[in-house]
N, C-alpha and C positions, 0 to 999 in steps of 0.2 A: 217845482221844488219839492215836491215832495216825494214824486217818481223818482228823481236823484236818490234821495234821503234811504229808499227801501233798503238798499244792500245794507247801509250801517246799521238803522233801526233793524235787521234781522238778529244781530246779535247782542245790542246794548240800547239802552236808553239813551235820547238825545235832547239835551235842554237848548231852546232857543228863547232869545230875548230880541225883543226890538225896543231901540230909544229913540228918541227924536232928540238931534244934537243940535240942529239949526233951524231956522224956519221951515226949509225945505231939504232939509237933509235928514236921513235915518241912520242909525247902525243896528245891523245884524249879528249877532252872535250864535253862533251854531258851537254847542257844548256837548262831548260825547264823555256820558259817564264812566266809572269803573266797573267792569264786573264780575271782576273778586278783588279783595285787599292787596293781594303779590303782584296785580297785574302793572306794567309799565308804564309809567305817566306819559309817555311819549304819545299813549292812544288817547289821551285826554286833552290833547291840543286843541285849542280850539281854532274855528274859522270865524273872523271878525270880516264884515264888508259893510263900510260906509259910503251913502249915494244917495242921490234923488228917489224918491218912490217910482219912477220911471226909469230909472237906470237899473234899481233891484229888480222891478219887474223883467227887465228884457236880461240881465246877466246874472241873476242871482243863481240859478239854475246849472249854468255852464261852470260857475266857480265850485258850487256845489258838489256835480258831478267829478270833477276833478280831484275836490278835498277829498270826495268817498275812495277815490279810485287809489290816492295814495294812502288814505287811513289804511287800506284793505293791504298793499302791499306792504306796509310796514309791519301790520298786524302778522302776515305771512313770512314774511325775513325774520322778526322775532322770534316766532314759533319754530323756524327751521332753526334757528342759532341755537334757541334751550336746547331743542331735539338732539341737537349734534356736541353740545356740551354734554348732555347727560349721559350721550353714548362715548363720547371718549372719557368720561370719569367711569363708567363701567368698564370700559378695556384696560383702564389703567386699573383699578380695584383687580378685577381677574387676573390681568400679570401680578401685581403684586402677590396676589393669593397664592397663583403657581410657583414664584421663587420661594414663597414662604414653606409651601410645601415639601419644594426642592430640596430646601437646605433642610430641613427637619428629615427628610429622608437620609441626604449624605451624613448628616450628624448621628442616625440612627446605624448606618453602615460602618461609621468609622467608630464608634462605640465599644463593639465588643473585641476588637483587634487593640486599643486603647488598653482595655482592661486586662488583655491575656499579656501584652507588653510589659505592664507596670507590674502584674505578680512574680513575671521572669526575672526583673530586676530588680526585687524587693531585697531590703538588707539581711545581711545573714549573720548571725552569732559570733562568724568567725572576724568580724570587722574590728578597726582596731581603737572604735568609738565605743564608750560604755552603753550598755542598752537604758536607756532609760527608765528608772523606777516607777511602777506600778503606784506606790505611795506617794511621788511629788508630786506637789501640787503647784500651780501656777504655772508651770510652762507645759500643760499639755503634751509633752512628750515631743518637743520640739528643741528642746536643748537639752543636754545630758545634766543628771543631776550633781548639785554641787556638792563635792567630795571634798573631807579634811586631809585629803593624801597631798603631800607638796608638790609643787610644782615640776620637782624633777622625776618625778615618779610616771609622771602623765605621758601617754604614747607621744612618738617625735612628730614632729610637722603640725603640730595642731597649737595655736595660744594658749600659753599659761595665764589664769585668770587671777 
């Protein structure tokens, strides 16, 4: 029985309880403990075997060997899945970082051409709209300053307010 438990005991503590159920029946529980707080609870699934003392002597070792094998496979599968997910997350983060850098470089390349185009198409003083007065308040140069001139004198094509 203990020979079969040795691979499991290499990495964790195992609790074993034995209880008398009936006159000639015993129940044995083999319960692996958590190694880390964030460990998957599937690795603490207990093995319970109920039988006569003779049955336990004859067969508990075989059941323990199978249980330990399944436990180790589960631990290995969980470790592989975790490693795969971490690798995929790293690849996704690297890809997102690469794309962000590409967008930043593209924006930097476009930025100088946009500024020169904007300065070439800036409004000139020969425009039909009056220049905003630097002393006007509240409009921040977005709208022409209010004039006291009648609507008939304003430039054609615009709305008279």
